[in-house]
N, C-alpha and C positions, 0 to 999 in steps of 0.2 A: 365381253367375257362374263359368264355367269359364275356367281359364287355359290358353292354348294351349301346345303343346309347345315352340314357339319361344320363348315368353315364359318358360316354365319353365327352359329352357336358359340364357336370359339371366340369370335370377335366380340360378341355381346358379353361373353363371360369376362374377357379382358377389360372391356369398358366398365362393366359392373364392378370388377375388382379395383380398378383405378379410382372409380367414383367412391367406393367404400373406403379406400385408403385416404382419399382426400377428405372425406367426411370425418373419419376417425382422427386424422391428424388435426383437423380444425377443432374438434371437440377436446382432444387431449391438450392442444395448445391453449385453448380457452380456460380449461380447468387447472392445468399444472403451471403454465408459464406465468410468472408474476405480472401484476398489473403494469409495472414499469421496471426500469433498471436505473443504475446510476447514470448511464448515458441518456436514457429516456428522460429522466428528471432534468438533466442539464439542458437538453435540446428544448424541452417543454418551456422552461423559463427563458431561454435565450430567444426563442421565436416571439416572445412577448415584447422584446426590446424594439423600440422605434429605430428604424434604419438610420445610421449615422450618429447615433446617440452615445456610443461607447468611446471613452478616451483611453482606457487601459483594459487589458485582459490578462488572465492568469491561466497557464496551460500545464498539462500533464496529468498525473494520476490522483489517487485518493489522498495522498499526502497534501496535495494542492487544495482539493475542494473541502477537506476537513481541517486544513491548517491556515488558510488565508481567508479572512473575513473582509470582503470588499467595503462594507459599510464603515469599518474602522479606518481603512486606508483613505476612503473618499473624504471622510470628515477632516483628516489632516492635510490632504493634498488638494482638495477642491475638485478632484477628478470624478468622473462617473465610470466605474469599473465593473467587470463581470468575471466570475469564476467559471472557466470552461473545463475544469478538471473532470475526468471520468475514470471509472475503475480500470486500473492497469493500462492506462492510455499510453500507447507506444509513441515514440517520436515521429513515426510514420503518420499516425493520425493527428498528432499535434501539428504537424506541418499542414495536413489537410484542413484542419480547423483554422489555422492561421491564414491560409489562403482565402478561406470563406469569409472570415471576419474582416480581412483587409478589403475585400470586395464590397462588403455590406456596411462597414463602419469606418474604415480607415483610421483605426486607433493610433494615437501617437506614442503609445507605450505598451510594452509586452514584458511580462514577468514569466519566465520559464522555471517552474519548480522541479528541477532535474532530480530524478531518482536514479542514482548510479547503477542500480540493479539492471536497468534496461540498457545500460551501456556494455553489459557483459556479453561475451560471445555465447550465443544460444538462448539468450534471454531478451532479445530485442523486441519480440512480438509474441502475443499469446492469443490463440484462436477464439476461445470462449468470449472474453470481453470484447474482442474485435468484432465478433459476430453480433453481439449486443449493440455495439457502437453503430454498425451499419444498419441494423434494424431501426434503431432510434433515429438515425439520420434520415431514413426513408419515410418515417411517419409523416403523413400529410402531403407527400410529394407525388407528382404525376407518375403514372405507371411506367412511362419510359425511363424516368430517373431511377425508380425503384429497381427495374430490371437491370439497368446499367450498373448500379451500385452492387446489386446482388451478384451479378456475373463477375464483377471486378473482384469480389471476395472469393467466390467459388473457384475462379481460375487464377487466383493470385499464386505465383510460384512458391510462396511461403507455405500455402495450405493445399496445394494441388493433390498431395498424397495423404492429406489429413481428413479423417472422417468428418471433422467439423465443417469442412467445405460443403458436404452434402447435408449435414445436420442443420445448416442454415435454414432450410425449408421445413425442418422438423425441430423447432426450438425446444419443445418439451423434453426431448431426448437428453439434452445436456443441461437442462434447467436445474437450478439449485432449489427449485420449489417455491411455493407461496410462503409468505411470511406468516407463520402461525398455523394456517390451515387452508385447504383449497376452498372451503366455504367462504372464508374472509376474502380470499382472492377474487372469487366470482362476484361477491357483493361489491368489491371495489370497482371491478370492471363495469358492472351494471350501473352503479351510481356515478362512476367517473371521478371518484374521490379516493385519494390514497388513504390506507389505514392510518389511524391517528397513533403512530408510534414515534416518539421523538427521536429514538435511536435507530430507526430504520434507514438504511442507506439511501433509499429512493425518495425521501422527503427532503427537498432543498428549499432554501430561502429564495426570494425573487431575484437576488443577485448571484445565485448559483452556489452559495456557501452551504455546507452541511454541518450544523452544530451538533456535537455529541456531548452527552452529559455523563455517560458511564465512565468510571475511572479504572485504570489498569490495576490488577492485583499482581504485584511483582513477585510475590512468594508462591502463588498457586497457579497462575497462568502458565502457558507453555514457556519453557526455559529458552534462553538465547544461546545457541550453539556457536562455537568458534567457526569463523568462515575464512577459507583461504581465498586470497585475491592477489593476483600479480598483474603488472601493467600489460603483459602480453595477452591478458584475457579481455582487454578492451576491444569491442567490436568495430571493425572498420565501417560496416554498414550503418551502425548506430551513429558513429561520428560523422559520417557523410550526411545523415539526416539532420544532425545538429548543425552542421555547416550550412545546409540549405535553409534551415530556419533563420540562421544569422543573415544569410543573403536576402531572404524575403523581407526581413525587417529593414535592411539597408536600402533595398530598392524602394521601399515605401516610406523611407525617412522616419521610421518608428524606432524609438529607443528601446533596445533589448537589454534586460538584466537577467542573468541566470543565477539561481539561488539553490541552496540546499535547505530544506525545511527541517526544523529541529526534530530530533528523535531522542529516545532515552539514551543515557550513557552506555547502557549495555549494547545497544544497536551499533554504536560507533566503535566501542572498544573491542568488539568481537573480531574485527579484522586485523587488529594489531597495527604495526607501522604501515601496512599496505594501504590503510585508509588515507593517510597523508600523501602517499605516493600517487594514489589515484586522484586525489584532489589537485595535486600539483600538475598532473597530466591534463586534467580538465581545464584548469586555469590557464595553462600554457596554450592549449588549443584555442580557447576563447580569446585570449589576449591578442593572438595573431589576427583576429577578426574585429579587434577593438570593442570587445564585449566584456563587461565586468562580471566576475563570479564571486559570490559571497556564500560561504557555508555557515548558516546560522547555528550549527552545532558548535562552532568555534567562537561564538561571540562572547565577549567578556560579560561577567555577571553584573557589572555596573550598569549595563544597558539592558540585558535580558537574563533573568534567572528563572529557568523552568524547574518546577518542583515535580514530585511524583504525581501529584493530583492534576497535573497539566496534560497527562497522556491517557488515552483510552486503551492503548496497547503499546507494544514496544516501539512503534514507528508512526503513530497517528496522534494528533492533538485532541484534547477535549475542547469544549467551547471556551473555557477560561484560558487554556494554553494558546488557542488560536487568536484570541483577542490580544493577549500579551505580545505574541509574536508579530501579529499584523501591525500593531502600533509601532514596533521597532523597525519593521520592514518599511513602513511609510517614512520613518526618519532617514533610513539609508537611501531610499529613493529620492527624497528631497535633497539630500547631500549630492547625489549624482546629478540631479537636475541643475544644481547650482555650480556644477563643474568641479565638485570636490569628491575625493575618494573616502569611502567609509572604512578603509583598511585598518585604521587605527582603533576601530571598535572591536577588532577580532584578535584572538590569540595566535601566536606562532605555534608550530607543532609541539615543541617541548613545553611551552607554557600551558598548552591545553592539557596534556597528560598529567602535569603536576597540579592543575587547577581543580581536578575532580576530587572532591573531598569526602564523598560518601560511597558506601558499597551499594551499588545499584541493584545487583541481583547475583545469584549463584548459578553456575552450570555444573551438574554432577555427571561423572562418568563411572560406570561400574564394570568390573572385571571379575569373572569367576575364577578362583584359584582352587582347582580340584584338591579335595582333602584338607583344605585350609579354611576357605570361606569366601566372602564377597568383599572385594576391595573397592572402596568408594573414594574418589578423588574430586575435590571441589575446586572450581575455577571461579574466582571472584571478579566481577566486572567493576573495577574501581580504578582510582588514579595511581600514578607511580609513587606518590609520597605516602600512601596509606598502608599501614601495617595491619594485617588481618589476622585474627585468631579464630579458631574453629572448635566447635564442640559437636560430638557425634552422639546421636540417640537412636533408640529403636522402639517399635511397638509391635506386639503380636496381634495381627488382625483377626485371628481366630477367636480371640477373647473380646467380646463387644464392650466390656468395661475397662479394657486395658488402656493405660496412658503411656506416654513416651517416657522412657527411662534413659537417662544420660549414661552412656557406657564409656565415654572419654571426655573429660572436662576440657575447657578452652585451652588451646595451645597453638603454636605457630604451624604445626604440621597439617597440611591440607589433605592428607591421605590417612585412611584408617581401614583395617581389615576386620569385618564383622565375622565372628566365628561361625563355621558352617552349622546349619540346622538340617536334619534329615528330611523333615516334612514341615508343612505349614507355610503361611505367607507372612512375611515381615514387611513393615514399613520403616525404612531407614530415613533419618532426618539429619541434616547438617545445619547448625546455627553459625552465623558469622557476625563478628563485631570488630570494631577497631581496637587496637591495643590500648589499654589504659581505660577503656570505657566499660561500664557495667552492663549496659543493655544490648541485647541482640539487635542488629541493624537489619538483617534479612535472613531468610531461611529457605531451604529447598528440600523436598522429600522425594524418595524413590521407592517403588514397590518391587519386592523380589518374591517370586513364587518358587519355593525350593523343589516342589514336585517336578518342575521342568528340567531340573539338572540331575 
């Protein structure tokens, strides 16, 4: 069968088009996609480990690799451990990593730094970090393994209808971009060295830990909103994955301890009583499998007192916070190893709420009242025993020299209505302090553009 010249031209055109797409994709990937990722940095360090050398590993997400410093724990326990946390690591991939490390190292201990967010229905898995995880796992692997893993991601029922399943082969499409500039990114790829930025997520210590030095600005970083959470929001799929992780550890005779990494008070208090209900459900689930659960947000300050300087944001530790937490985590682990419970080191529900003695941060809500003004209501993230007083101020942003003017002095009412202004942009600010104290403990501002109303 002869192919006509017209058909030949079409075939050549299609081949040329496909070749062009492949070349452009390769160039865009090289220029735009970062040199590495949180997953890539972890796998890079992990593959340097001598087979059979690890006694203990730490799993799950960024709270894990930013909050647990293996060197601190190793010094106290005499173990050799490694942090296998990756960005938004789902329990599905935690299980995969656990199976891999059991085969290669047979560790006798596993710490699962559980993020309750991933136990919520609809939040179990996330395509972008999982795509980065699969790419990182494929690095340096035979082509057959790469294709198997890629196909597994593309045809995963979770992502079958997700564009990310196709974007796996076009990583620059969903890339968050190079850190700083594409020129720095290209330089890093050519040299094979990560950019020297201490607070870049992709720079990890040889033991997998990522130390951060930046400190959270409680007053000006994004505020913490109230979060609704009920027990029926727990995902059956996520709990099944957690159960399988417990079973893998049991089969390999590896001791598993599940923990909650310390967060700011705001992050805990935002869910109200539901936080403790969720904890109780997790603890009950794990107790049936003979696994201990310790939420280090509830630890007594005699053992661990986290200050504002110990967090880089609402839910991640700085290097100082990680060192403090890791030291106490080691103490609890040693207790467990000696057949003792560390439960006496932690608050009960009621004790925790009354133990919070500072106003951690404020959340502001605004409501437009036509013909009257803007109503601002402040929600303080603080303990049950703390009495809060509020002062309300405003600043006209159209005047570059303007300063905040207090329009209502400190008082117990958390709501104030700012009189309506026909035009202009105002910055409203709420100050909060504890009753009887002189100094403001925290503040929060909100911008209102009156032309929009």
